[in-house]
C-alpha positions, 0 to 999 in steps of 0.5 A, a space after each residue: 128947796 126950802 120952806 118959808 122959814 128958811 128950813 130945807 124940805 126933804 121928800 119933795 117930788 120934783 118933776 121935770 118935763 121937756 117940750 119934747 116929752 122927756 119926763 123925769 121925777 126925783 125926790 129932794 134929799 135931807 138937805 133939800 137938794 135934787 139932781 136930774 142927771 143927763 137931760 137932753 138939751 131943750 126947754 123944760 118946766 119943773 113942778 114941786 109937790 109935797 103934802 102940806 105945801 102949795 104946788 109950785 111950778 117954773 117954766 122956760 128953763 133952758 137946759 144946754 149941753 154940759 152946763 149945770 143949772 141951779 133952781 132955788 125954790 121956796 115952798 109956801 105952806 098949803 092947806 091941810 085937809 082931813 
């Protein structure tokens, strides 16, 4: 996960949900990377949330047995409220 300037973004909450009801949430590391191991096969949506950025979602991602997937995303700045 990177921001609009190309810098990595740590601490992004990444939630992975399957059409079958499986849900897991992880955080990005200092390099903006995240991993969700051992997901059952199926179709998933992934959402990315962090304060100061617009929420981003991606749908229709296929997870297959023994196949690694990569999803590169760029978070845009969001509104800051007091």
